[in-house]
N, C-alpha and C positions, 0 to 999 in steps of 0.2 A: 263192242270190243274189237280191237284191231285183229287182223288175221294172224294166227299163229301165237298170239299172246293169250295163253290159256291159264289165266289167274283171276280169281275172284277177289277184287280189292275191297276189303272190309276191315273194320276194327274187330278185335277179339277181346271180350271182357266177360269174365265169369262164365265161360263156356258158351257165350253167344257171339255169333258172327254178326256184327252190326253194320248195316248198310248206310246209304247216303241219305235216306229219307229224313227231312228236317234238319240237315246238316250242310254246312259249306263243303265244297269239294275242291280238289286240286287235280288238274289235268296232268297225267303221266305221259311223257313224250318220248318217242324213240329218237335218240340223238343221231342215228344214221340217216333217218328219213324225214324227221319233223312230224311224223304221224302221231296223232293222239292214240295212246294205247288203252286208256281207260280213265274213269273218274274215281278218285280216291276220296272217301269221306274223311272229314276232319273232326276230331273229337270236340264235343262241347264241354263246358265246365262240369256239367252233371256226369258226362261220360268219364271224365278224369276222377271225379269223386267216387264213382262206382268202381273204377279200376283200383283206387287206393283201398277202398273197403275190401275188395277182393284180395288184394295183396296181403292185407292184414290177416284175413282168414286163411289164405293159401299158405302163409308162413307157418301158422300153427299146425296145419295138416302136414306140410312137407318136412319140417324139422323133426317131426315124430317118426318119420320113416327111417328104416335102417339104411346103412351104406349100400348094402346089397340091392335093396329095392331101387335106390337112386341109380345105381350102376346099371340095372336092367333097363331102365328107361333110356339112359344115354346110349347104351350099347344098341338098343333097338332103333333109336333115332339115327345112329351112325349107319346102320345097315340100310335103313330106308333112304337116307340121303344118297347112298351109292346106287341103290336100285332105281332112283328117280333122277339120276344125274343128267340125262339128256333133256328131260322136261324142265328141271330147275335151271340148268345151264342156259337153256334157250331164253327163259324168262330174264335171267340176269343180263344176257347179251342184248336183248331188245330194250331193256330199261337203261342200262349203263353204258353200253357201247363196246365193251371189251370183246375180243374175239372169243368164239365158242370154246376153243381149247383152253384159253385162260380161265374162262368161267368154270369149266369142269374141273380144272386144276384147283381152283379156289374151293370148289365143293369138296374135293378130296381132302384139302387142308381142314375144312370144317368137320368132316367126318372123323379125321384123325384126332382132332381136339376133343370131340365127344368121347371117343374111345379112351383117350388119355385121362380125361376127367372122371370117366366111369370108374377106372381103377384107382386113380389118385385119391378119390373120395374115401377109399378104404384106408388110406394112410395118413389121415389127419390126426397124427398121434399127439399125445400129451406126454407128461413125465411125472414121476414120483420123486419128491425131494427127500433127502436123508434127514431124518429127525430122530428124537429120542424115542425109546419104546413107548407105545401107547399113544403116539401122536403121528398124524399122517397129513402130509401136504401134497396136493395134486395140482398140476397145471394142465388145463384142458382147453381145447379149441371148440368154439361153438359158432354156428352160423350168425353172421352179423345182423340179419334181419332182412326186410324187404328192400330190394335194390331198384333204383331207377337207372336205366341204361339208355344212352344216346349214341347212335352210330351213324356214320356218314355214308355217302353214296358210292365211294370208289371201290369198296369191296362189299357188295350188297349181300353176299352169302356169308363170307368169312367173318365180318365184323359182328353181325348179330349172333353168329354161332359162338364167338368168343364170350360175349356177354352172357348168353343163355347157358352155355356149358359150365362156366365157372360158378355162377349163382346156383344153378340146379345141382351141380356136383357137391357144393358145400352145404346144401340144405336150405337155401334161401328161396323166397318167392321173388318175382321180378316183374316190373312194368317196363316194357321195351318200347322205345320210340325210334324206329328206323327212319331213314330219309324219305321224304315225300317224293323225291325224284325217282327212287328205285325201291318201291315198297314191296312188290310182289315176291322178290327173292326171300326177304325176311319172313314173310307170311308162310312161304313154303317150308322154310326151316322149322318154324313153329309147328306147322302141320305134322311134320315128321315126329316131333317130340310128343304131340298129342296122340298121334296114331300109335306111338310106342308105349302109351299108357300114362303119360304125365297127367296128374289130376288137373281138371280144368281151372281150378282156382289158383294154381301155382304161377302161371305166366299169362300176362295180358299184353296186348299190342295196341298202341294208340298212335295216331298221327295228328299233326296240327301245326300251327305257327310255332316254330321252335322256341322262341322266347316265351310265349304264352304257356306252352306245355311245361317247359322246364321250370318256370317260376311256380306254377301251380303244384307240380309234383314235389319239388325240392322243399317248398314251404310246409309241406305236410309232416306232422310228427310220425306218420306211418313209415316214411322212407328213412332208412338208416345208412344207406350207402349209395354213392353216385359213381357211375362208370361212364366216362365220356371219351370218345375218339373224335378229334376234329381240330379246328384251328386254335392257335395260341390265344387270340383275344377272347374267343368264346369260352375256352377252357378257364381262363382267369376269371371271367364273369361268373361262370357256374361255381367256381371255388368260393367266390364272395357270397353267393347265395347259400352255399352249403355251410359256410362258417356260422351263420346265424343259428343253425340247429346242431352245430358240432358234429356234422355228418362226415363220415369217412369218404375219401375220394380216390379214384384211380383216374389219372389224366394221361392219355396218349395223344400228344399234341403234334404240331407241325415239325418239319425237319428241313434241312438244306444240305443234303448229304455230300460231304467232301470226299474226293477220290484222290489218293496220292499214288502216282505211278512213277516209280524210280527207274533209272536207266538200265538196271539189271533185271527188270521184270521180263517174264516170258511174253514177248511182244504180241505174237498172234493169239496165244491163249487168253491174254488179258483182254484183247479186243473181242474175241469170241464170247467172252462173258459179259463185258460191259455194254456193248451196243444193244443187244436184245434186252438187257436188264434196264437200260436207260429208257427205252421206248415201250416197254410193256405197259399196257393199260394207258397208252398215250402219255406216259410220264405222270399220270395222276396217282402217285403212290407216295405215301409219307416217307418211306425209306429209299426213294429213288436216288440213284447217284446223280448229282447235279453239278457241283463245282469240281471240275477236273484240273488238278494241279499236276503237271507233267514235268519231269526233270529236263533241263535244257538240252541235254545231249540227244534226246529222242523226241523232243517236243514237236518239231515241224513234221516229222514223219508220222508221228502218232495222230496229230490233228488231221492231216490229210487223209490217212487211212480211215479214221473214225468217220469223217464226213462222207467219204466214198461209200462206206457201208451203209450209213444212214440214208443216203440217196436211193439205195436199192430196196428199202423197206416198202412192201406192198401195202397200200392204204385202201381200206374199203369197209363195207358193212361187215360187222363181226360175225355174221352168220355165213358169209362166203368163205369157202374152204381156202381160197387163195389169199385172203387177207392176213397180213402180219400185224397190222395195227388198225384199230377201229377209230371212231370219232371221239372227240372229247364229250364229256357227259352232259353239258348244258351250254347254252349260248354265252354264258358269262366267261367260260374258260378261253375260247379263242380270242375274245376281246382282250382279256388280261394278258395273254401271251403276246399279242400284237403290240400292246403298250410297252411291255418289257423289251421287246426286240427294237422298237423305234428308239426308246430311251438309250439302250446300250449302244446302238449305232451312232447316236448323236454325240456320245462321249468317247467314241473311238474304237468300239468293237468291230471286228470284221465278220461279216456274214458269209459263211462258207457254203451252206446249203439250207434250204427251207425258208422260213420267214414269211410264209404266206398260207392262206386257206386253200382248201382243195374242193372243187366242185361248187355247185350252186344249191345244194340241199344238205341238211345235216350240219354237224358241227366239227368238220374235219379240219385239221391243221397239219401241215407238212412237218416231218421230223427236222429239227432245226439245230444247227451247230454254229456257235459264235466263238471266234478265237480272239486272243489278246484282249479279253474283257477287262476294262478298268475296274478297280475296286469300288469306285464311286457309282457305278451303274446300279440302278435299283435292283436289277435281277441278281446281283451278287450279294444283296443284303436282305432281300425278301423272298420267301418261298415261292418259286414259280408254279409248281404243281402242273406241269405240262411237258410236252415233248421238246424240251430245249436243253442242250448240253453246253456248258460254259467252260472255256479252255483258257488256262494261264500257265506260263512256265514258272519253275522254281529252280533255285540253285542248289540248296543243300537241305539236310535233314531238319535243321532248326527252322529254316524259313517255311518248310512244308508244314511242320507242326503249328507254327504261328498262324498260318493261313487256315489250317483245318479247324483250329480252336477259336478263330477270330469272332465268330458270330455267337449270339445267345442260344442258338439251336444246339441240341446234343442228342439226336435220336439215333442215326446210323452213319457210319463212316466206313470207307473201303481203302485198303492199301495193297499195293502190288510190288513185291520185291522177292528176289531169290536169295537174299542175304538173311540167314536165320537169326543172327544177332540183331539186325535192324528190325526184323519182324517182331521180335519180342519187345524191343524198345517202343515200337509203334503202338502195340497193344496197351502198354502202360501209359504212354504220353497223350493219347487222343482222348478228349473229353466227349464221350458218347456212351449212350446206354448199350449200343451194339456195335461191334467192330468186326468187319470181314477182312481177313488177310488172305490174299490170293483166292478169294471166293466172293460171290455175291449172295450166297445162300446163308442168310443170317437168322432165319426163322425156323421153328420146329415146334411141334406140340409139346415137347418136353423142355423147351428153352424159354426163359423169360423174354418178353417183348415189351420194351419201354425205353424211355429216354431220361435225360438229365437236363439241368438248366431250364430254359423256357420250353423245352420239348416235353415237359411233364414229369410226373413222378408215379411210382408204383409200376407194377408189371402185369401184363396179361400173359396167358399161356404158362406152361410149366407149373411146378408146385407153387410158385409165387402167385400165379393167377388165381389159384384156388384159395390160397391163404389170404389173399386180399379180400375175400368174401367171408372171412371169419374174424372173431374176436377172441382174445385170450382171457381165461378166467382162472384165478388161483383159489383153490378150496382148501382150507386148513381145518383139520378136525382133531380135537383132543379127547 
């Protein structure tokens, strides 16, 4: 195992940590150095069947527990996350590449989610309907059943916590398949839950070829709910698989976040928020601001200042205290960004800064700003998922809205203006699951997180995230 990577990479099924013996493995690589961190075992078909049988058993155990008992486990896990923040944060940084402060911030988000779901599980209220004397009708919420949850590599602590917290808070069992690129972070989140008293049958963790694992789990009648965070094509594929069993789905899919900057915006404050937010986690964030539409009167000044600030971002290993942006998570990402930049320049975009790799090891790519990007450029229509900001001017409100809503994505959008009337109209007009007006802070444990259109359906976080793991039953008694 690589130096400093203190994580035992195994499957977890029915209380057993299952190693690599007799199984295929996947090399986990540090994206900052290219160093192999460890060998991850991949589940066999028998492993998946065992996880399914465990989930069926775990559901019967866990749904019988009281809300207070579930609360105690989640509260305990939240405390353990905070207690182990340096250890877990370091694992996440070595696996995924983000800076250590970002990883620890992500951990605090995960702990806040566990705390929120701990209490919200006590508030899964029903209602009594008004009927004639001697007749009673109740509406109650019950856990949906065993959940299959699939999470990506970009938030290796937070995404598994979202899946685990909602399912466990609602009284469901869960089979979690985290990313093979960054598995250790999810395993550490699970360890916190187990150490806090979660029965061993309630949560399993498996890894494997994504299409093989998803087909196997979703085809089983044991699974009643699928939760997926990832790309639009894969999300649509999983929905088709889920339809055969009439299984409920929550899909948090890709985005291409528009940013509307009006000429009355607080110029410096807007840049202070947008530049760090654009390049956090090297732009590998589904809600990353990406398409910057800036009103003509301030466009040239805004673009030049944005690029000047982007040039000053310190790039390096996420474990180095001086680093402000780490590497991209795998070798596919720099290659994809290079193709986007080349295509955009061919059709007329102006490269203001970046557009190249950094160093001769790891997967580093310089923060990149493209100005006057034509709408036909691929990067203006496909999610880039990297450290690239795209700039275009606009004339008026109607043009800005038309551009913001032009794509089939609808996850996150951002608007900056000091006009209160305009701000209210923007909130109404933009087609997006989340809208930030004069802020980039659009997430919170108590707020729904999800998109519309091709960016998915359903929400994680907030009461809505918990309710997504429940079903409604009407009971009529005469």
